[in-house]
C-alpha positions in Angstrom: -25.0 -29.8 15.9 -27.7 -28.8 13.5 -27.8 -30.0 10.0 -26.7 -27.5 7.3 -29.4 -25.4 5.6 -29.1 -25.8 1.8 -29.6 -22.6 -0.2 -31.4 -24.4 -3.1 -34.1 -25.7 -0.7 -36.1 -22.5 -1.1 -39.6 -21.4 -2.0 -40.6 -17.9 -3.1 -44.2 -16.8 -2.8 -45.7 -13.4 -3.8 -49.1 -11.8 -3.7 -50.3 -8.3 -4.3 -51.5 -6.3 -1.2 -54.9 -4.7 -0.9 -53.5 -2.5 1.9 -50.0 -1.3 1.7 -47.7 -3.2 4.0 -50.4 -5.7 5.1 -49.5 -9.3 4.5 -52.1 -10.9 2.2 -50.9 -14.3 3.1 -49.5 -15.7 -0.2 -49.8 -19.5 -0.5 -47.8 -22.2 -2.2 -50.8 -23.3 -4.2 -51.7 -20.0 -5.7 -48.7 -17.7 -5.4 -45.4 -19.6 -5.9 -42.7 -18.0 -8.1 -40.5 -20.1 -10.3 -37.3 -18.0 -10.1 -33.7 -18.2 -11.1 -30.6 -16.5 -9.7 -32.3 -15.3 -6.5 -30.4 -12.9 -4.3 -31.8 -12.0 -0.9 -30.5 -9.2 1.3 -32.8 -9.5 4.3 -31.6 -6.7 6.5 -30.3 -3.7 4.6 -30.0 -0.2 6.2 -27.7 2.0 8.1 -25.7 1.7 11.4 -25.9 4.9 13.4 -22.7 5.5 15.3 -23.1 6.5 19.0 -20.0 8.7 19.3 -20.3 8.6 23.1 -17.8 10.5 25.2 -16.6 7.9 27.7 -13.5 7.0 29.7 -10.9 4.9 28.0 -10.8 3.7 24.4 -13.1 1.3 22.6 -16.1 1.0 20.2 -19.3 2.6 21.2 -21.6 0.3 19.3 -24.2 1.3 16.7 -28.0 1.5 16.3 -29.6 -0.1 13.2 -31.8 2.3 11.2 -33.5 2.5 7.8 -34.1 -1.3 7.9 -35.4 -2.8 4.6 -35.0 -5.9 2.5 -34.1 -6.5 -1.1 -34.8 -9.5 -3.3 -33.6 -9.9 -6.9 -34.3 -12.8 -9.3 -35.1 -13.7 -12.9 -38.1 -15.5 -14.4 -39.0 -16.8 -17.8 -40.9 -14.4 -20.0 -43.5 -16.9 -21.1 -47.2 -16.2 -21.8 -49.8 -18.3 -20.0 -50.6 -20.4 -23.0 -54.2 -19.2 -23.1 -55.1 -15.9 -24.8 -56.7 -13.5 -22.3 -55.2 -15.3 -19.2 -52.6 -13.4 -17.2 -49.1 -15.0 -17.0 -47.7 -16.3 -13.7 -45.4 -13.3 -13.5 -48.2 -10.7 -14.0 -48.5 -9.7 -10.3 -44.8 -9.2 -10.1 -44.8 -6.8 -13.1 -47.8 -4.9 -11.6 -45.7 -4.3 -8.4 -43.1 -2.6 -10.8 -45.4 0.2 -11.8 -47.3 -1.4 -14.6 -51.0 -1.7 -15.3 -52.6 -5.0 -16.4 -55.5 -4.9 -18.9 -57.2 -8.2 -19.6 -59.4 -8.7 -22.7 -61.2 -12.0 -22.0 -60.2 -14.6 -24.5 -58.0 -12.2 -26.5 -55.1 -10.5 -24.8 -53.3 -9.3 -21.7 -51.6 -6.0 -22.0 -49.0 -4.4 -19.6 -48.4 -0.6 -19.8 -46.6 1.8 -17.5 -48.4 3.9 -14.9 -47.4 7.1 -13.1 -49.5 6.9 -9.9 -51.5 4.5 -7.7 -48.7 2.0 -7.7 -49.4 -1.5 -6.4 -47.3 -3.3 -3.8 -46.9 -6.8 -2.7 -45.6 -9.2 0.0 -42.9 -11.8 -0.5 -42.5 -15.0 1.6 -39.1 -16.5 1.0 -38.7 -19.8 2.8 -35.2 -21.3 2.9 -35.5 -24.7 4.4 -37.8 -23.7 7.3 -36.7 -20.1 7.8 -39.2 -17.7 6.4 -38.3 -14.1 5.4 -41.3 -11.9 4.9 -40.9 -8.7 2.9 -43.9 -6.3 3.1 -44.8 -3.4 0.9 -42.5 -4.5 -1.9 -42.1 -2.5 -5.1 -39.5 -2.9 -7.7 -38.1 -2.4 -11.2 -37.7 -4.9 -14.1 -35.8 -5.5 -17.3 -37.0 -7.6 -20.3 -34.1 -9.4 -21.9 -34.5 -11.1 -25.3 -31.2 -12.3 -26.6 -30.8 -14.6 -29.5 -30.3 -18.3 -28.7 -31.4 -17.8 -25.1 -34.7 -18.0 -23.4 -36.5 -14.6 -22.9 -36.3 -13.4 -19.3 -37.6 -10.8 -16.9 -35.1 -9.6 -14.3 -36.7 -8.2 -11.2 -35.2 -6.1 -8.3 -37.6 -5.6 -5.4 -37.3 -3.5 -2.2 -39.6 -3.9 0.8 -40.1 -3.5 4.5 -38.0 -5.6 6.9 -39.5 -8.1 9.3 -37.9 -10.5 11.8 -37.5 -13.9 10.1 -39.2 -16.9 11.7 -39.2 -20.7 11.6 -42.2 -22.3 9.9 -43.1 -25.5 8.1 -42.0 -25.3 4.4 -45.1 -24.7 2.2 -45.9 -27.0 -0.7 -45.7 -25.1 -3.9 -47.6 -25.5 -7.2 -45.7 -24.2 -10.3 -47.9 -25.5 -13.1 -48.9 -21.9 -14.1 -45.2 -21.2 -15.1 -44.9 -22.3 -18.7 -41.8 -23.5 -20.5 -40.1 -20.8 -22.6 -38.9 -21.0 -26.2 -35.6 -19.6 -27.2 -35.3 -16.3 -29.0 -34.5 -17.3 -32.6 -35.4 -16.8 -36.3 -38.1 -19.5 -35.9 -39.6 -18.4 -32.6 -39.2 -14.6 -32.9 -40.7 -13.6 -36.3 -40.6 -9.9 -36.0 -38.0 -7.3 -35.0 -38.3 -3.8 -36.6 -37.2 -0.3 -36.0 -39.1 2.4 -37.8 -40.6 -0.4 -40.0 -37.2 -1.7 -41.1 -36.5 -5.4 -40.3 -33.2 -6.2 -38.6 -31.1 -9.3 -37.8 -31.0 -8.9 -34.0 -28.6 -10.5 -31.5 -30.0 -8.9 -28.3 -32.7 -6.6 -27.1 -33.3 -5.2 -23.6 -35.9 -2.9 -22.2 -35.2 -1.6 -18.7 -38.1 0.0 -16.8 -35.7 2.2 -14.8 -37.9 2.7 -11.8 -36.4 4.7 -9.0 -37.1 2.7 -5.8 -36.7 4.6 -2.5 -37.3 3.5 1.1 -38.9 6.4 3.0 -39.0 5.9 6.7 -40.5 8.9 8.7 -42.6 9.4 11.8 -46.1 8.1 10.9 -45.1 6.2 7.8 -42.7 3.5 6.6 -43.0 3.0 2.9 -41.1 1.9 -0.2 -41.9 4.3 -3.1 -41.5 4.4 -6.9 -40.5 8.1 -7.1 -39.5 8.3 -10.8 -38.9 6.3 -14.0 -36.5 6.5 -16.9 -36.8 3.6 -19.4 -34.0 2.6 -21.8 -34.0 0.2 -24.7 -30.8 -1.3 -26.0 -30.3 -3.6 -28.9 -27.5 -5.0 -31.1 -28.3 -5.6 -34.8 -26.4 -6.3 -38.0 -25.5 -3.0 -39.7 -27.2 -2.1 -42.9 -26.4 0.4 -45.8 -27.2 3.9 -44.7 -29.5 4.2 -47.7 -31.7 1.6 -46.1 -31.4 2.8 -42.5 -29.4 5.7 -41.1 -29.3 5.8 -37.2 -26.7 8.6 -37.3 -29.0 11.1 -39.0 -31.9 9.8 -36.8 -29.7 10.6 -33.7 -28.8 14.1 -34.9 -32.4 14.8 -35.7 -33.6 13.3 -32.4 -36.0 11.2 -34.4 -38.7 9.2 -32.5 -39.4 5.9 -34.2 -41.5 2.8 -33.5 -39.9 -0.4 -32.3 -41.7 -3.8 -32.5 -40.5 -7.2 -31.2 -42.7 -10.2 -31.5 -41.7 -13.5 -29.8 -43.8 -16.6 -30.2 -46.0 -18.0 -33.0 -48.7 -19.9 -31.3 -51.9 -18.3 -30.0 -51.8 -17.9 -26.3 -48.0 -17.8 -26.3 -47.2 -14.7 -28.3 -45.5 -11.7 -26.6 -45.3 -8.4 -28.5 -43.1 -5.6 -27.1 -43.8 -2.2 -28.6 -42.2 1.2 -28.2 -44.4 3.6 -30.1 -42.1 6.6 -30.1 -38.5 5.8 -29.1 -35.8 8.4 -29.5 -32.7 7.2 -31.3 -29.5 8.1 -29.5 -25.9 8.1 -30.8 -25.2 4.7 -32.3 -21.9 2.8 -32.1 -20.1 0.2 -34.2 -18.9 -3.3 -33.2 -18.3 -6.7 -34.9 -19.2 -10.3 -34.2 -17.9 -13.2 -36.3 -16.5 -10.6 -38.6 -20.0 -9.1 -39.2 -20.4 -5.4 -38.7 -23.0 -4.6 -36.0 -24.7 -1.5 -34.6 -25.2 -1.4 -30.8 -28.2 0.9 -30.7 -29.7 2.7 -27.7 -33.2 4.3 -27.8 -35.2 6.1 -25.2 -38.9 5.2 -25.0 -40.7 8.6 -25.1 -44.3 9.1 -24.3 -46.5 10.6 -27.1 -49.3 10.8 -24.5 -49.0 10.0 -20.8 -47.9 6.4 -20.1 -47.7 5.1 -23.7 -43.9 4.8 -24.0 -44.0 1.0 -24.0 -46.4 -1.9 -24.0 -46.1 -5.7 -23.6 -49.1 -7.5 -25.1 -49.7 -11.2 -24.8 -52.0 -12.9 -27.3 
């Protein structure tokens, strides 16, 4: 009897593709992903019923169609530690419909794009079983909640391939930097329309619509649309200082800025230049009145609805 295969004995590798659906051969030395809460669904799709007219009674069997794989996981939202050097998760975000702009020695900026989407290949090795996901594209959510480490949650979909048995790769994870919790000390700025708030949570969901499209002559996973949302919970203020109700009625578009990190090379600034205020709500925590706020990042000009800048 074979020994059990332990779920935690896994390695995840990812590299961007130069040609869609062609494996670039990610390596453990250069392309290892330090992930949390990984969920793999290796063979998603449909089962086409045969519905055969045959003597007697019994199942007809099915034919698998629309075969694809999904992989979800979370990583730390940590900068590289060196200004102008891309973070370890940069390639993952690029496969979620974001452009990466590097200014040497100064900054790395991520912004949304609407065409020429990049794709990538995953190798997920559990013990010695390797699952290869080609042509992967996905969506992401930035999660910055007080007294927790900042995170990026990824959901990828790609082309299915038959798993194989291989030697487990040796992985190097030194490019993944330790995060610092979101706190008053480590997160010096959170403003909406220039007003500073005491914030308990903030999330930006990229809202990419990911669709497998399998036709004669082409098997692809596409980003077919986007709809970003930003949600935050803050301590309420007097309406004379900040009035989200009037903003919602007037459909006001306001800037949002969140800065996490205080050391050069480790600062992440999330900016929404023109976010539309939606209807606010009211809640309480520890007997403190709070506002759960929802804003829709809107583009003033094409592809400027949000940016994440590392400095």
